[in-house]
C-alpha positions, 0 to 999 in steps of 0.5 A: 073050391077055387081061391079068389084072387087078391083083386076080389078079396081086397075090395072094400066094405061099406063103412057101415059094415066095417064099423057094425063088424068092429063093434061085434067083435070088440064088444066080447073082448071089452066085456071080459076084460072089464074085470071089475064089472063082474068081479062079485060073487052074487047074484048067483045062479044054480049055486054059481057064483056071478063071476063064473056064469057071466063068463060062461054067458059070454062064450055063447054071446061071443060065438053069436057076434062072431057068426053074425060079423062074419054073415055081414061080411060075406053078405056084403062082399056078395053084393059088391060082387066078391064071392062067386 
């Protein structure tokens, strides 16, 4: 697969797409850095303290956010003629 030249990779994305991607990428980071919001034992899920299952849930949420951000950027570049 040929690598696109710099002019195609450097095309600007619509501001709405950039803002949405920024929120999607930053949401898991902020949620997991705000330890005070989940540093507790209750409620328990199948015997696991909230602290553990909350962080594990974010593994899947972060994956979904990253995938959605990728799809948004890819589609925005296609719409502008950036991908062949």
